[in-house]
N, C-alpha and C positions, 0 to 999 in steps of 0.2 A: 515428549522430550526425554532424552537419555538421562538415567539417574546421575551419571557423572556431571552432566551439565547443570542439573538441579543443585547438586552439591556445590559446584563452583558458584552458582548464582547466590546461594545463601552466604558463602564466604565473602563474595564481592560486596554484597549489601552490608554485611557486618563491618567490613573494612571502611566502607564509605560512610558509615554512621559515625566514625571517629573524626571525620573531616568537619570543618566548621560549617555551620548552617547557612552562612551568607553566601551569596553568589560568587563573590571574588575568591573566597576560600575554596569553593568547589571547582571553579575554573583552574585555580592553581594546582589543586590536587590531581586533576585530570592531566594537566601538562607534566606534572612531576612523574606520574605513573608512566606516561608515554616515554619520557626520557629514561626512566630507570628500567623499565621492562625490556626495551630494545627488542621487542618481539611483536610485530604487527598483529599476529593472530591472537595472542593473549590480550593485547590492548583492545582489539575489536570485540572480543568476548566480554570484556569489562563494560564497554560502551553499550553492547546489545542488552545487557542486564540493566544498566543504569538508565537507559533512555525511558523505560516504562516508569521508573520511579520519578524521574525528573518531569515528565510530561504530566504527572499527576500531583506534583508538588507546587506549592505557591511560589510563583516567581521562577519556576523551572524552565519556562519556554526560552529564555535567553540562552541557557545551556544547550537546549535542543538544537539551536542554530549551529553551535560548535560541533555537535555530534553528527549532524547532517553533512557538515563540511568534511569530516573524516570519512563518513560513509561514501561520499562522492569519489574519494580517492581510490576506493576499492570496488566500486560498482561494476567495473569490467576487468577486475583482476584475473590473472591466470589461475589463481587459487580458487577452487570451488568454495572452500570454507570461508574465505574472505568475502567473496561475492554474497554468499548466503547470509553472513553477519551484517553486511552493508544493507541488504534488502530487509533484514529483520528490523534494523533501526528505522528504515523508511516505513515499514508496515505499522509500527507503533505511532510514529509521528503523523502519518496520514489520518489517523483517527482524531487527532486533536488540533492539527494545523495543516489542513489539506492545501492551503495556499502556498505554504513553504515547500511542500513536497511537489506540488504541481510546477512551481517555478523551477525547481531543480531537475525534475525528471522529464518534463515535457519535451525538451530538445533531444532526449535520448530514447524516446518511446520506440522508435523504429528499431534501434539497435537492441533494446531490451526484448522486443518481441522475437528476436532471432536467437535468443539464448538456447542452448542445447542440453542443459542439465535439468532433469525433470523437477527437482526440488525448487530450483530458481524459477522455472516456468510457473509453478504453483504460486510462488510468492508474488510474481509479477501480476498474475491474475487477481490475487487478493488485493494488492495495492491499487491497481487500476479500477477495479470494481468499487473500492472504497472511495476513490476520487470521483467516480461517476455519481455515486450516491450523494456525496457531499455537494458537488456542483449543482445537481438537479434539484436539491432541496433548499438551495439558498433563496433568499427573498427576491433577488434580482432575476434568477432563472424562472421562478414561479410566476412573477409579475410580467416579465417580458416575453417569455416563451410558452409556458404552459397555459397561463390564464391572462393574456394581455389586456383584455377588456377595453376600458376607455383609453389605455395607453396607445392602442393601435390606431386611434382616431386622429392623433396629433403627431406630426413628425418631430423627432428629437434626434439629432445626429449622434449624441453621446449614447443614448439608449440603443440606437441601431448598431453602433460600434461594439458596445458591450454584448449585445445579443449575438452578433456575428462571432465574436470572440468565444463566447461560451459554447455556441453550436460547434465551432471548429474544435475546441478542446474535447467536447464529448465525442465528436466524430473520430478524432485520433485515438482517444482512450478506448472507444468501442472497437476500433480496428485492431488495436493491440490485444485486447481481450479475445477477439475472434481468432486471430492468428495463433495465440498461445493455446486457446481451448482445443484446437485441432492437432495439437502436438501428439504424436503417436505413442501414448503411454496411458495405461489403464487408470493409474492413480490420478494423473492430470485430468483425465476425463471425469472422474468422480468429483474432484475438486471443482472443476468448471461447472458441472451440472448443479452443484450446491450453490456456488457463488453467483451464478447467473440469475437465479430465481427472483431475487428482489429488484433486479434492474431490467427485466425483460422488456418493459414498456418504454424504456428510455431511448432505445435506438434499434433500428431494424437489424443491424449486424449482431446485436446481442441476442435478439430473438432467433435470428438465423443460425447462430452458433448452437443455441440450445436445441433447436429442432434437429439439426444435423447430428448432434451427439445423441439425442433422444432416440432417433430412428435407427441408430446403430445398436441399440440395446435389444435384447430378446424380449418377447412379449411380457413374461412374468416380471422382468426387471422394470419395464415401463410402468406397470401397475404399481410397483413399489415406489417409484419416483413420483407418480401422480398422487399417491397417498401420503407423500411426504415423509416416508420412513427413513430415507437416507439422504435427503437434500437439505438437512439442517433446519427443517421446519420446526418451529417452537423453541429453538435454541436462543 
């Protein structure tokens, strides 16, 4: 992260500390800032910093809904910076409330997979992999799909509907990751190789993407990847 952004982050956090601690005061503060700044770029920079604080604070998730609302407005902005900030908000929220992110992003996955700016492509890979990890580790997914056991012996229409829905979501997310992973950029390739490792077993498209990228690497680089030296292993 650039030093200038780190400095802005500290200032934004400091200013926000002067707001009231209750939810109503914080909502009012965000609205006031939007009105006074009259600059979408600065406002989104503010939210991109605050979202991490709010998702980690007690009662903060109600404000996260508001932040996702603003992120949606700039998800396909003509400004690369606004798109990047919107996806930055999503990347934080996906870790603590994947259902909210899935609900908002799922209808736009195909369009997101077609983004042409490498940094946004990396962000989309990170967000979709996080969603896959969250879905496939839920109790419903484990019990209905991974280890159905006795549930498979008795027909339940609701379980079948839920199972099909989760399979469809993972399929679409995996397709998005696959299409983004093959973006012609070396940095995207490195990010994809790193991000794919934890979810290789969750869908054939994820394994296929990893193999295709892996085979593009020279022999010595493949050994590095297998040894985990640059795929994020142990982080």
